[in-house]
N, C-alpha and C positions, 0 to 999 in steps of 0.2 A: 688496215693496211691491205694492199692487193693480195688476194689469195690467202694470207696468213701462214707464211712458211714456218714461223715458230710454233703455231698451234698444232701443226701437222708432225711435228718432231717429237719423239718421246725421249726422256732422259731418266734412266734409273739411277736414283741418288742413294747412296749408303750413309745413313746418319751415324753420329757418334754413339748412339743407343744400339747400333747394329741392325736397325730396320732398313729395308730397301723401299723407297718411295718411288711410285711411278708418276712423273711429272711431265708435262709438256714443256718444250723449250723455253717458252715465254714465262711459265711459272717458276721454272728453275733460275732463269737469268734475273727475275725480280729479286729472288732470295739472294743471289750472288752479289748483285749490285748493291743492295741494301746493306750487305755485310762488309763488302770490300772497299767502298768509297763513302766518305761523308755526304750525306744527301743534301748538305747545305752548299755543296759545290756547285758551280755553273752547269746548267742543263747540257751544254755541249761536251763538258768534261765527263758528265754521267753517260752521255751517249757513247763517248769513246770507250768507257768502262764496259758498257753493255756489248759493244762490238768485239772488244778484246776477249771479254768472257765467252762469248758465243763461239768465236774463232778458236779460242783455246780448247773448249769442249769438243768442238767438231774435230779439231785436229787430233786429239786423243782417241776420239770414238773411231776415226777412220784409220788410225795407226795401232789398232789392236787393243786399246784400252790400257788399263793399269794392271800389272801383274799382282798388286797388292789387294785388289778386290774384282776378280774376273766376273763376279755376279752382278756388278753395277758399273755404269759408265763413268761416274764421278763419285766423290766422297766430299765430306764438308770438313775434311782436315786440310789446312793450308800448306802442310809440309809435304802433302801428296798432290791435292788437286787445288780447289778454291773454297774459300769461306762460304758459308750459306746461312741465311737467317729466315725463320718462318715470319709471317706477316705479324703474328701475335707478339714474338720477341722484338721485331723491329719497331712495332708501335710502343711497346714498353720503353725501349731505349730512346724514342723519338719524343715522347710525352706530348706536350702541347701542339709539336709541330707534326704530329702523326698523320693527320689527314693530308695536309699539304705535301709532305715527303713522300707519302705512298703514291700520291698521283703523280708527283714529279719523276719518281723511279719508274713508274708504269709507262710514262711518256718516253723516258729513255730507252725502254725496251721496245716498245710499239712502234716508235717513230724510226727505229733502225731495223725493223722486222727483216730477219733473214739475211742482214748484211754481214760480211765477213771481211777480214783483211786476207788478202790473196796474194801469193807470190807464185808466178808461172801457173795461175789457176787453181792453186790449192791452198786451203786454209793453213796459215802459218802457226808456229808455235809462239802464240801471242802472250808471252809472259810479261808481268808487270811488276812494279815495286812502288813503294811509298815516295821516296825522295832521294835525289843525288846530289852530288857536289859539283856543279858546273857542268859535268857531262855524264851521259849513261856509260854502261860498260859494254864492250864487245863481248859476245857470248863465249869467245875462245879464251878470254882472260879469266873468266869465272869457271866455265864447265869445260869439258874437254874438246867439243867440236865447235867449229866456226859455222854460222849460218849467214847467208848473204844479207837477210833483212834484219839481223840482230847486231849492228854495229854501233860503235860509239858515236853519239850525236850530242849536241849542245842541249842543255836544259835549263829553263829560267828561274826555277824556284831558289829561295834564299832563307836566311834567318827570318826575315820579315814576313814571309808567306807560309812557313812551316812550323808547327809547334814542336818543341824538342829537337829542332834541326841539328843542335849540338847536344851531345850527351857524354858522360864519362863512365868508365867502369874501372873500379879499383880492386886490387887483389892483393892479399898478403902473400909473400914470397912462397910459403908452404902450400897454401891453397892452389896458387897458380902452378906450381910444380906437380902437384897432384892431378890437376885438370889435364895439363900438357902430357904428362907422362902416360896417363890413361889412354889418350888418343895416339900419341906418338911414342911407343914403347921404346923405339930405337934412339930417341933423343938422349943426349948427354947433357943433364942439367945440374951441374955442380957449380959451386962458388956462387958469385954474385949475380942475381937475375939480369943486370945490365950487360952481361956477356952472353945471355942465352939467344938474343935476337940480333942476327947479323944479315948482311946482304939484302937489306930491305929495298925492293924495287917498287917505285911509286909512279903513277901517272901524274901529268901536270896538275890535275885537280886534287891530288893528294891520295887517291885510292892505291891501296897496296895489292899489287898484282902476285908478288911472290916474296918470300923471305926465307931465311934459314932459321930454324928453331933448334938449338943444341946439335947442330950439325945435320939436321934433316931439312930437306927442301919442302917447303909447305906454301900452297896458295893462299892469297889474302882472304879469299872467301872461305877456305877451309878453316883458317884460324878464327874468323868471324863466327863460324858455327860452333867450334870447340869452346869458345869462351862467351858464347851468347852476346856478341856485340851487335850493335843495331846495324852497322854496315862494315864493309872492308876500307872504308876512307878512315884511317886512324893515325894517330902519332902515339908514341909510348914514351912515358916519363918515369923516372926512377927516384924515389925518395926514401931513403932508410929501407925499411923492410917492405914498402908498399910500391906496387907497380900500378900505374894509371894509364888507361887507354882513353884518349880523347877522340870522340867519334863524330863524323859529320854524316847526315842523311840516314835513311833507314831502308833496309832491304838488299837484295843481291845486286841492284843497279842495272839490270839488263831489260831492254824492251821500254815499255811505256812507264814514265814516271808519273804517278797519279797526281802529286801535287804541281808538278810541271805542266801536266794537261790542263790543271784548273787555271794557272797563270795564263797559259796560251788561250784559253777559252775567254778569260777576262779581257784579253788583249784583242779579241774579235775573230779568232780562228773557229772555224766550225769543226765538228767531229772528225770529218774525212780528212781535213787538213792536218789535224793533231795526229791522227793515226799514221798518215803518211810521213809525218815529221820523225815518229819514234821507230816506225818499222820501215828501213831503208828499202827503196825500190819496190814496195808493195802497194797494191791498190785496194780501195774499199768498194765492194760490189756485192749485190745480192748473190747468193750462193745456193745451189741445189734447185729442185723443183718446188714451186709454191703449190700448195694444195689446191686442187681444182683447176690447175693450169692445163 
């Protein structure tokens, strides 16, 4: 690639073992794409993932990094930054496809060298998730602030294209009460569990934006985190002493849907079109100086 922007950028990665690795951006992105998206996906979807991961990393680096690890630009904990896999671990996971997938992920990174999702000239907070039910989420419905490029948009994945698209999580009343009470000490959870959840506010696709739990107002995504549900798109059923959450999709639902990106790629969209679809009003362009420019 012209000038090799990624090669000229250094990323300090904090590993689970507590080691800080000095990597070039292209080495780091290879490990992120290998860890974050199935390498069996369409090449254009993998390119979308590479650009989103690069953008997310540069956004973090340019906005003061993470207070969790001031000594590093990124870590491999998905609850903080992005997943990361070494080439050895990826090859072990891929088995007989290792050589093919290694090359495919390499292409996704090098063929998008230096490209980012930009809004008003700056890298966006390019968050992504596994799959959504019909539409992605507006950032304001999940986190506190609204961002112009993280709006709710339609997304094409479905039961046919996503494994475990629908899942259930069942709790005994006592266990559920303990989990809720630990996170929401103010909640009044007496009597039958069917009375604990009220004022459930849902979007047309079924995603819960807010509800009241024992008199305490809670965001749908907050409840998802408390109960380890796969997404905030859920319904609740009560039978005897058991409470069951039926869940659709996986992840926080904001930004690019990875399975949606794969469906769009299979339908003929290229990575720039896919990224423009999920990040409203943003453009995909080379960002920063190329080495040797």
